[in-house]
C-alpha positions in Angstrom: 46.0 -116.2 21.6 46.7 -115.2 25.4 48.0 -112.4 25.1 45.5 -110.9 23.1 42.4 -112.1 25.6 44.2 -110.3 29.1 44.2 -107.4 27.0 40.7 -107.5 25.6 40.0 -108.3 28.9 42.2 -105.3 30.7 40.4 -102.9 27.8 36.8 -104.2 29.4 38.1 -103.4 33.0 38.9 -99.5 31.4 35.5 -99.4 30.2 34.1 -101.1 33.5 36.0 -97.5 35.2 34.3 -95.3 32.7 31.2 -96.8 33.4 31.2 -96.7 37.0 32.8 -92.7 36.7 29.3 -91.9 33.7 27.9 -93.7 36.7 28.6 -91.9 39.0 27.8 -88.4 36.5 31.3 -87.8 36.8 32.0 -87.6 32.9 28.9 -86.4 30.5 29.8 -87.1 27.6 29.6 -91.1 25.0 32.9 -93.1 25.7 34.0 -92.6 21.7 33.6 -88.4 22.8 35.8 -88.6 25.5 38.3 -91.0 24.6 38.8 -88.7 21.4 38.3 -84.7 23.9 41.2 -86.8 26.0 43.3 -88.4 23.7 46.7 -88.2 26.1 45.8 -89.5 29.0 44.4 -92.4 27.3 47.3 -93.4 25.3 48.8 -92.6 28.9 46.3 -95.1 31.2 46.4 -97.7 27.6 50.7 -97.9 28.2 49.7 -98.2 31.7 47.2 -101.3 31.2 49.5 -102.1 29.5 52.7 -102.5 31.6 50.8 -104.0 33.4 49.4 -106.6 31.8 52.5 -107.8 30.6 54.3 -109.2 33.7 50.8 -110.8 34.3 51.0 -112.4 31.3 54.7 -113.6 31.1 54.6 -115.5 35.1 50.7 -116.8 33.6 51.2 -120.3 32.8 47.7 -120.6 31.5 44.0 -118.8 31.7 42.4 -119.6 35.2 40.0 -117.1 36.1 42.9 -115.6 39.1 44.5 -114.6 36.2 40.8 -112.8 34.1 40.6 -111.3 37.3 44.0 -109.9 37.7 44.5 -107.9 34.1 39.8 -106.7 34.6 42.0 -105.5 37.9 45.0 -103.9 35.6 42.9 -102.4 33.5 39.8 -101.3 36.0 42.9 -99.6 38.0 44.9 -98.1 34.4 42.1 -96.2 33.8 41.7 -94.6 37.0 45.7 -94.5 37.9 46.0 -92.4 34.9 43.5 -91.6 33.2 43.0 -88.3 35.3 41.3 -85.5 33.4 39.5 -81.9 33.6 
């Protein structure tokens, strides 16, 4: 159950990164259109995010503000690093 929570919060971090790019005018599409248009980059970002969340999950013994912040930033950073599109 904790892993599902961590992945959900990391996905929220990925959406926050998309929102930042959309707010700056770097992306013109909506979230759904952007994900469906750039599937290869989206899948790569999700795989990177899961690769970052699993070690956080395996080392954290309880849900804390620090662990929740770490998984949010893992999602934000994974989208920033792996979701590079034209």
